Residue, then its C-alpha position, 0 to 999 in steps of 0.5 A: l500500500k502506498y497510502k495508509e490512513a491514520y485510522i481504522a474503521y470497524s463495523n461496530p464504531r464505538g470509536f476510532i483507533h488513530q496514531n498520535k504524534d509518538k506513533q502509538n495507537r490510541l482509541m478515541r471514543i465517538d463522544q470525543l470526536h470533537k478533538f480531531s482536526d478537520g482533516m482527520l474528521n473528513d477522513v473518518r466521515t468518508a470511511l463511514d460513508n463508504r462503509l454505509k454505502g457498501i464500498r468494500m476495501k480489500y484491506l478492511p475486515h469484511t463484516i456484515w453491518r446490522k441495521s443499528d450499525k448502519e443507523r449509527a453511521a448515518a447519524m454520525i455522517 
C-alpha cells in the first residue's frame, strides 16, 4: 500500500483507533470526536460513508453491518 490512513474503521464504531504524534495507537471514543482536526474528521466521515454505502476495501475486515450499525453511521455522517 502506498497510502495508509491514520485510522481504522470497524463495523461496530464505538470509536476510532488513530496514531498520535509518538506513533502509538490510541482509541478515541465517538463522544470525543470533537478533538480531531478537520482533516482527520473528513477522513473518518468518508470511511463511514463508504462503509454505509457498501464500498468494500480489500484491506478492511469484511463484516456484515446490522441495521443499528448502519443507523449509527448515518447519524454520525
